[in-house]
C-alpha positions as a printed NumPy array, in Angstrom:
array([[320.931, 116.645, 146.917],
       [321.663, 118.373, 150.072],
       [323.26 , 121.808, 150.506],
       [325.275, 120.822, 153.379],
       [328.961, 120.042, 152.582],
       [329.869, 116.358, 152.96 ],
       [331.917, 115.162, 155.931],
       [334.793, 114.543, 153.52 ],
       [334.612, 118.061, 152.333],
       [334.576, 119.475, 155.793],
       [337.786, 117.22 , 156.682],
       [339.576, 118.468, 153.498],
       [338.811, 122.008, 154.549],
       [340.059, 121.408, 157.96 ],
       [343.252, 119.942, 156.551],
       [343.697, 123.063, 154.354],
       [343.288, 125.339, 157.299],
       [345.711, 123.261, 159.406],
       [348.423, 123.278, 156.61 ],
       [348.15 , 127.046, 156.449],
       [348.58 , 127.235, 160.256],
       [351.513, 124.963, 160.161],
       [353.08 , 127.052, 157.313],
       [352.645, 130.191, 159.441],
       [354.141, 128.5  , 162.462],
       [357.092, 127.471, 160.461],
       [357.709, 130.988, 159.183],
       [357.625, 132.274, 162.869],
       [360.153, 129.55 , 163.912],
       [362.291, 130.657, 160.912],
       [361.962, 134.498, 161.859],
       [362.8  , 133.59 , 165.611],
       [365.834, 131.728, 164.493],
       [367.109, 134.473, 162.441],
       [366.397, 136.986, 165.311],
       [368.438, 134.946, 167.566],
       [371.308, 134.551, 165.209],
       [371.534, 138.244, 164.885],
       [371.342, 138.831, 168.607],
       [374.069, 136.313, 169.132],
       [376.207, 138.182, 166.673],
       [375.585, 141.565, 168.088],
       [375.43 , 140.781, 171.779],
       [378.17 , 142.373, 173.913],
       [380.823, 140.142, 175.257],
       [380.643, 139.029, 178.734],
       [382.526, 141.177, 181.3  ],
       [385.923, 139.907, 182.544],
       [385.953, 138.101, 185.795],
       [387.843, 141.047, 187.569],
       [388.889, 144.499, 186.754],
       [391.675, 146.543, 187.929],
       [390.905, 150.374, 188.399],
       [393.91 , 152.59 , 187.804],
       [394.583, 155.991, 189.479],
       [394.332, 159.314, 187.82 ],
       [398.029, 160.045, 188.451],
       [400.682, 160.001, 185.646],
       [401.791, 156.431, 186.769],
       [398.116, 155.112, 186.397],
       [399.072, 152.699, 189.288],
       [396.314, 150.293, 190.259],
       [394.061, 151.476, 193.117],
       [391.165, 149.024, 193.278],
       [390.037, 145.628, 192.359],
       [386.601, 145.035, 191.255],
       [384.478, 142.143, 190.083],
       [384.078, 142.291, 186.407],
       [380.495, 143.401, 186.362],
       [380.825, 145.966, 189.288],
       [379.508, 149.384, 188.111],
       [382.123, 151.239, 190.182],
       [384.937, 149.459, 188.118],
       [383.384, 149.477, 184.569],
       [386.355, 151.553, 183.117],
       [388.963, 149.215, 184.763],
       [391.203, 146.933, 182.801],
       [389.914, 143.385, 182.694],
       [392.112, 140.608, 184.236],
       [391.793, 136.997, 185.408],
       [391.715, 135.481, 188.759],
       [395.465, 135.02 , 189.078],
       [396.002, 138.753, 188.369],
       [393.322, 139.834, 190.732],
       [394.852, 137.796, 193.617],
       [398.242, 139.194, 192.987],
       [397.263, 142.755, 192.943],
       [395.377, 142.264, 196.337],
       [398.409, 140.518, 197.907],
       [400.546, 143.387, 196.663],
       [398.299, 145.887, 198.61 ],
       [395.769, 146.902, 195.987],
       [392.48 , 147.733, 197.624],
       [389.488, 145.417, 197.145],
       [386.182, 147.308, 196.224],
       [383.971, 147.571, 199.438],
       [380.896, 147.261, 197.226],
       [381.411, 144.15 , 195.049],
       [384.007, 142.432, 197.378],
       [386.275, 140.666, 195.049],
       [388.326, 139.555, 197.964],
       [385.426, 137.529, 199.22 ],
       [384.791, 135.975, 195.949],
       [388.616, 135.076, 195.632],
       [388.367, 133.749, 199.214],
       [391.012, 136.187, 200.486],
       [389.248, 137.727, 203.543],
       [391.323, 138.403, 206.635]])
């Protein structure tokens, strides 16, 4: 008898190795799905489309309009497109950096 494994033995060995690899791949997929679910639950909400920056006076009147992701207006109050347009029409200055007036199509 030969000391060499038979072709059938080699194929069964290969099958066991592939099944182990498949199990490992499935565990990686499950771990990635759990990671994505956790990330989706803990991700910060998207910024509002626009922000209204208020002044430092007692009246806290609006002083500038920013795009929602503008770093200069990050402490501003979130607002929608309608409120941002209205504020600009009423004379609130648009940020010269992020240009919400350009985004709103309200350039002079």
